[in-house]
C-alpha positions, 0 to 999 in steps of 0.5 A, spaced: 299 553 443 295 547 440 296 540 439 294 537 432 291 530 432 290 527 425 285 521 426 285 520 419 292 520 418 293 513 416 287 514 410 291 520 408 297 517 408 295 511 404 292 515 398 287 519 396 280 517 398 274 515 394 270 521 396 276 526 394 277 522 388 269 523 386 270 531 388 277 532 385 278 539 382 284 542 378 289 546 382 289 553 381 294 559 383 290 560 389 292 553 391 299 555 390 299 561 394 297 557 401 302 552 400 306 550 406 312 545 407 317 543 412 323 547 412 329 545 417 329 539 421 332 537 428 332 530 431 332 530 439 339 527 442 335 521 444 332 520 437 325 520 440 322 527 437 323 531 431 323 539 431 321 542 425 319 548 422 313 549 417 314 555 412 308 558 409 306 565 406 301 570 408 294 567 404 293 574 400 288 571 396 284 570 403 285 577 405 291 576 409 296 582 409 302 581 404 309 579 407 314 574 406 315 567 408 314 565 415 316 559 419 313 556 425 316 551 430 313 544 431 315 538 435 313 531 432 312 525 437 310 520 432 306 519 425 301 524 425 302 527 432 305 534 432 305 540 436 305 547 435 310 550 440 309 558 438 304 563 436 303 564 429 306 571 429 312 568 431 317 567 425 323 563 427 329 560 424 335 556 426 332 551 430 336 546 435 336 542 441 340 543 447 345 538 448 341 535 454 334 535 450 330 539 454 330 545 450 329 547 443 332 553 441 331 558 435 333 565 433 327 570 433 327 578 433 322 580 438 319 587 436 325 592 435 330 588 438 336 585 435 335 578 433 337 573 439 337 566 441 331 563 445 329 557 448 323 553 450 322 547 454 320 541 450 315 539 455 312 545 455 313 552 458 314 559 456 320 561 452 326 565 454 332 569 451 338 565 452 343 569 448 344 576 445 349 581 443 348 588 444 347 592 437 348 586 433 343 581 431 345 573 431 345 570 425 347 563 427 349 559 433 352 553 436 351 550 442 357 547 446 357 540 447 356 541 455 350 546 454 354 551 458 355 556 453 354 557 445 358 561 440 354 566 436 355 569 429 353 576 429 353 582 424 358 587 424 359 592 430 355 599 429 359 604 426 356 610 430 360 615 426 358 613 419 351 612 422 351 620 424 353 621 417 348 618 413 343 621 418 346 628 415 344 626 408 351 623 406 349 616 405 353 615 399 356 607 398 363 606 396 361 599 391 365 593 394 369 597 399 365 598 405 364 591 407 362 589 414 365 582 417 361 578 421 363 577 428 364 571 433 362 571 440 362 566 446 356 567 451 355 563 457 348 560 458 344 560 464 338 563 467 340 570 465 343 572 459 350 573 459 351 581 458 358 581 456 359 575 451 367 574 449 369 576 442 373 571 439 378 573 433 376 569 427 380 570 420 376 573 414 368 573 413 365 568 417 359 564 414 358 559 419 361 555 425 360 549 429 363 545 435 365 538 435 362 533 440 368 532 444 369 540 444 376 540 442 375 543 435 371 548 432 370 548 424 369 555 421 367 557 414 370 563 411 371 567 405 376 573 403 370 578 403 363 579 403 362 579 396 358 573 393 363 571 388 368 570 394 363 565 397 362 561 391 370 561 388 374 562 395 371 559 401 375 556 406 374 551 411 378 552 418 379 548 424 379 552 430 383 549 436 377 550 442 382 551 447 387 556 444 382 559 439 387 559 434 386 556 427 390 550 427 389 548 420 386 551 413 383 545 409 385 547 402 380 545 397 379 548 390 372 550 387 365 551 391 364 548 398 357 547 401 355 542 407 361 541 412 360 536 418 364 534 423 365 526 425 363 525 433 370 523 435 372 529 431 377 525 427 374 527 420 370 532 416 365 530 411 365 536 406 360 536 400 365 540 395 366 541 388 372 536 385 376 542 382 375 550 380 371 549 374 366 544 377 359 548 376 357 545 383 359 542 390 356 535 389 361 530 391 363 528 398 370 529 400 373 526 407 378 530 411 383 527 416 383 533 421 390 531 424 393 531 417 389 535 412 389 529 407 383 530 403 379 524 399 374 525 394 368 520 394 365 517 388 368 523 384 365 523 377 359 519 378 352 521 375 349 523 382 349 529 386 350 529 394 345 534 397 346 533 404 350 529 409 350 528 417 354 523 422 350 518 426 353 518 433 357 511 432 361 515 426 357 512 420 355 518 415 348 518 412 348 522 405 342 524 401 344 523 394 340 525 388 341 520 382 338 524 376 331 525 377 330 521 383 334 520 390 337 515 394 339 515 402 346 512 403 349 510 410 357 509 410 361 506 414 366 510 418 372 508 413 367 511 407 365 504 405 358 503 403 354 500 409 347 500 405 343 504 400 335 505 401 331 507 395 325 511 398 321 510 392 317 516 389 320 520 395 325 526 393 330 527 399 332 534 400 335 534 407 337 529 413 338 530 421 340 524 425 341 523 433 342 516 436 339 511 431 334 515 428 334 518 421 329 523 419 329 526 412 325 532 409 322 529 402 317 531 397 313 527 392 310 528 385 303 530 389 306 533 395 311 539 398 316 537 403 314 533 409 317 530 415 319 522 414 323 517 419 327 512 416 324 505 419 328 499 417 328 499 409 323 504 408 320 511 410 314 513 415 311 519 414 310 523 420 307 530 418 301 531 413 300 538 411 296 541 406 291 535 407 286 539 402 291 536 396 287 530 397 282 534 393 286 535 387 286 532 380 293 531 378 296 530 372 301 523 371 308 525 372 314 521 370 321 522 368 322 522 360 328 521 357 330 523 350 336 522 345 339 529 343 342 530 336 349 529 338 347 522 341 347 524 349 341 521 353 338 527 356 332 526 361 327 531 365 320 531 369 314 530 365 307 532 367 301 530 363 295 534 362 289 532 367 285 526 364 291 525 359 294 527 353 289 529 347 290 526 340 295 531 336 298 533 343 297 538 348 300 545 349 306 544 352 310 549 357 318 547 357 319 550 364 327 551 364 331 551 371 336 556 373 343 555 374 344 551 370 348 548 375 341 545 378 336 540 376 329 538 377 327 532 381 321 527 380 318 530 386 313 536 387 314 541 381 309 546 382 310 553 385 309 561 384 314 561 378 313 553 376 306 552 372 306 544 374 300 542 376 296 548 375 298 548 368 296 540 368 289 542 371 288 547 365 290 542 359 297 543 359 303 538 359 309 541 362 316 538 361 322 540 366 329 538 362 335 537 365 339 539 360 347 539 359 350 543 365 345 540 370 347 537 376 345 530 378 348 526 372 356 527 374 361 533 373 362 531 366 355 532 364 355 539 368 361 541 364 358 540 357 356 547 356 362 550 359 365 555 354 360 555 349 353 558 351 347 556 348 350 549 345 349 544 347 345 546 353 339 550 349 339 545 343 337 540 348 331 544 349 329 544 342 331 536 341 326 535 348 321 539 344 321 534 338 322 528 342 315 530 346 312 531 339 314 525 336 311 521 343 305 524 341 305 529 348 306 535 345 303 539 339 308 542 335 305 548 334 304 550 341 310 549 345 312 555 350 318 556 354 319 559 361 324 560 366 328 564 371 335 566 372 339 562 367 332 559 365 330 566 363 336 566 359 334 560 356 327 563 355 330 569 352 334 565 347 328 560 345 324 566 344 329 570 339 334 565 336 330 559 336 323 563 336 321 558 330 320 553 335 316 556 341 310 559 341 310 563 347 315 565 352 315 568 360 322 570 362 324 571 369 330 575 372 333 572 365 340 574 361 339 578 354 346 580 353 352 576 355 357 582 354 353 587 359 352 581 364 359 581 365 359 588 368 353 589 372 352 582 375 355 580 382 359 573 380 364 575 374 369 570 377 364 564 378 361 565 371 368 565 368 370 559 372 364 554 371 360 557 365 364 562 360 371 559 361 373 566 357 372 573 358 368 578 354 374 581 351 377 575 349 372 575 343 367 580 344 363 578 337 363 571 340 360 573 347 355 578 343 353 572 338 350 568 344 346 574 347 339 574 345 339 581 343 343 579 338 338 575 335 331 579 336 331 580 328 329 572 328 324 573 334 316 572 333 315 569 340 310 573 344 314 574 350 312 576 357 318 579 361 318 580 369 324 582 373 325 584 381 327 591 381 333 590 386 336 584 383 343 584 384 345 577 381 342 579 374 341 586 373 334 589 371 337 592 365 338 585 362 330 585 361 330 592 359 335 591 354 331 585 351 324 589 351 327 595 348 330 591 342 324 587 341 319 594 342 323 597 336 325 592 332 319 588 332 313 593 334 308 588 332 310 583 336 307 582 343 312 583 348 311 586 355 315 588 361 313 587 368 318 590 374 317 588 381 319 594 386 323 591 392 324 584 389 330 581 388 333 575 384 326 572 385 320 574 388 319 574 396 313 577 398 306 573 397 302 578 393 308 579 388 308 571 387 301 571 386 301 576 381 307 573 377 303 566 377 297 569 374 300 573 369 304 567 367 298 563 366 294 568 363 300 569 358 300 562 356 293 562 355 293 568 351 298 565 346 300 558 347 293 555 348 290 558 342 297 558 338 295 565 336 302 569 336 298 575 334 293 575 339 292 582 343 295 583 349 292 581 355 289 586 361 295 589 364 292 588 371 292 581 375 285 579 375 283 576 382 279 571 383 271 572 385 271 573 392 278 575 393 279 581 397 287 582 397 292 584 402 288 590 403 282 587 406 286 587 413 285 594 413 278 594 413 
């Protein structure tokens, strides 16, 4: 355990120092590989301290062994005064305080053991196991208000007969018919681990569980099955009588459900949910009377998206709300009326936690990833300072940019200009399109392994992240505008954005490229085929190329029907084919790099392969490359795969977009590691 002391915290928080400015340098893919950010946050019961996790990947550019994201436990006492509580090799999750505030609890897997709940005293001392279930890992847990027991949500019981069959070679899988449900247990908490926790009967597939402060009710979220489609379209909130164990009420909502919170007196729930089955995203607060089941939507239809809610001890509700590309914090009275709204300025609030009068938030800004802040009066005090080396970076100017689409609709997005400003005649522009499309890009931190952001800005590019039709943050009506008509107006917005940025002098009309993942990958494929004349280079990630075959090979057909297509393929086969990029390969003249995880279940890798094969055969002279990532799914998780992606993306744009030469030879097939980089294998030397 170590104690961090930030003697220069005040200087760093005030802004980039004069010395750092003099030594400013552009951001690089190697910088992206070593970023860390604040993850989960939990306020102590007395409000004096905040536990939080820091999330980071192994720095494979410095020889660390390849792996996925790890999370370390920290405790913050005051601005700049934080303490690491566990060794660096312990990756944990599920942090919470015990009800008396004396202990921080967390989930951890110790070696070959199943995942269990552990605790460590806040005043120092050794960690110890608090609760576990033999033969199954704990997936989440909830303390009882008294602290004498906790409920554990664990995986399915081991099927010994099935395991014996697998070992004998009979390892076939009956698709969607061999679901295994989570189980719920109640365990006593004492000096010894409860060896025989009591199983609690629950309906369906339970995804989360929590207990009210008065211990009279619990709330469980369930879905009919383990299928992700059911989690999107059929999730229910059940109110459990803690004394009898019976489900006394099922909250009948339609559409998606996200966060659920119980008021301190258990008289009310606050749900972040969709307003109807066709609402693309859960972004609206719904107040639920736990005595009657009455549901009251709050500010339904407003041009905003609620991303997190938490009750304060006095019954007030705190909400983090994204309004377009910015955010606000709202505090509501017990009756739901607005007590006050706090403008955080440049901060984008992504999560909140409360205890007593303390409100802690996780927030990012254009020049830093998520950090920990506390609400003080009408402003926010920064408590953590990770990535101090960011003070060395020369950032491009970042701002929101609004334009009027061809049908008169105002659309906005986030614009990052090149470091040093935009040259005469415009800069090469990368259109970075988010997925979903039920998501949005905020005017905060916008650099990641698959997001060019400030790395591109440091290399002379402008980057625009459009919140096109279908995006959240602008109200349900805006997010529904793309429904029933793939590609229009959602992807015409991209062309209109390009033309507006050219007219503004930001973009060079002949050097505009496009990239994105998932639905953003679909946008990239469409822009590189149907709209190829508008885009000089494309980098497509886990994207859709054929809306007909997508229906049969993905895992969310009902979700796609409810909130996107509003029709089945067989309703009009030709229409579905005509909104598929493979149908328009004859128009393709955009050099296209296609990348996909081989284990993707959301968008089958065959979607990328179909487009690659169509281009290779129909347009043999067009630069196209297909890169598969073994072991990766719908987005890369391991450090090496992320770094490799970043290098390939930027090299592709350097080859075809920056030069404006669509006929340039294909770049090297292998990633070029920077000088002095040993890679992940260095740990074996």
